[in-house]
N, C-alpha and C positions, 0 to 999 in steps of 0.2 A: 771194850772188850769185843772180840771180833768175834762172830759165831756163823760158823757153816751148817747150812741143811742139805739133805739128800732127798732126791727122789729118783730111789732105785728101779731099775730095770734092765734086763738083759741087754735091748736092742740100743737103747737110749737113756743112761741115767742122767737127771741134771744136778746141777750144784749151784748152790748160791751162798753169797756171802755177805753180811752186814755187820756194822757198828753199833754197838748200842753207847750211849755215855748218858748215864741218868735213864730219863724217859724218850729220851731222843734216838730214832735210829738213822742211817743212812747206807745206803748202797754202797759196797765195796767192788763187788762183782759176780758174775754168773757165767754157766755155762754149760756144755752138755758133752759127756762120753759118749761116743758110739761106738758100738762094734760091728762087725763085718758077721751078717748073718749066715754065712759059707763057712766062716771059719768053724773050727770046733769049738764046743763048749769052755773047757779049759784053758782052750787060748784066747778065748774071750774073755773070761774070767781075768785071766793074767792080762790082759788090757787093760779091765777096768781098774785091777790093784794099781797096775802103774800110772795111769792117767790120774786116781786120785791121790798116790803118794805126791805126783809133782803138785798139784792143785796145793795141797797142806804143806809140802813146802815151800811154796810159792808166797802163799799169803799167811802162816802158820795161826790158826784161828786158835781160840781157849776155848770152844764150846762146841759141841756140833748135837745134830739132831737128825734122825730117819723117818719116813713116813714108813708106818707097819704096811705089811701085805695085806692085799685085800683076797678075798677067794673067790677066783672065778670059775666059770663054767667048766673050762679045760683043766685037768688037774695038771697034766704037762706044763702049761703055762706057768700056773702057780708055783708049781717045784723050781721052774728055771727064775721066776721074779726071785723067791726064797733063796734062790743060790745068791743072784745078782744082791741082795739086799744084805745077805751075810758078809760077802766081799766090802759092802760100805760100811757094814758095823765096825769090820776090822780092820779097814782103812782109817774110820776114827779112832778106835782103840790102840792102834798100834803108833799112831801121832800122840798118845797119853790123852786125849782129852776126854772128859765126862760126856757119856752118849745118854740122848734121851730119845725115846720114840713116842710119834703122834699118830692116832689114827686119821685118815682122810677128810673126816667128818668132822674133828675136833679142829682141824687146820681151816676147813674152811668155815665153820664157824667163828673161829679166833678173826679171820679177818674180813669175812662176809657179815658175820650176823646169825648164819644158818648153815646146817651142816649138809644141806641139801644144794648150796650152791654151785651153779657153771662154771666151768674153767674160765668162761669169758668174764665171768663177774669177778672171780678170783684175779684175774689178770687188770681189769678196771681196778680195782682196790692196788694191786701194787703199784699201779703208776698214781695212784692218790698219796700214797704211804712214802712211797719212795721216787720225788719228782723227777723227770728224767731220764731214768731210767729204761736204759735197753736191753730188752730181752733175746737172751740166745735163742730161745724157743718155747714149747708149752712147757717142755720137761724143766728146764731151768727155772720158768716163772713157780710152776711146782716148790721147787728146791728151794727158794725165796719166801715162798709160804711157810714152806717147813720152817726154816729161820728166823722168820720174823714171829711166828707163834712161837717157837724156843724162849725168843728176846721178850715177849709179853711174860712167861710163865715161871721165866728165871727168876729168884728171888735177890738175884746179885744186883 
């Protein structure tokens, strides 16, 4: 089973795909969708939608998960993150995938054992769980962590 994880952001959305076979996981692909900060919000959302649709068409995952929004100090930033997250949810739903959502603390706990883990700890664990993986960036690493969390929590 191919599982895609998404780490939503308006500036750089990470995506990661793992294959689950029984209890075994293997890396399939990972990447990032970057948008132009000078472009209008609608144009940036269109780019995100188009690029995620291309990833779905290329890899054809069977299940997907998205990291939940965290609320930060800046309400505008939270709103923009929510809009990007909506595009991510739509991309998975449009592809006909069952979609799960996970809090960042749950993802960290699933990979590292503590919900307060640092990004470096998550990335180090990814290299243990997916030997030889080359990460496209921090957002792609977070997306792979979401995919792995989903793989561990799936009943299939």
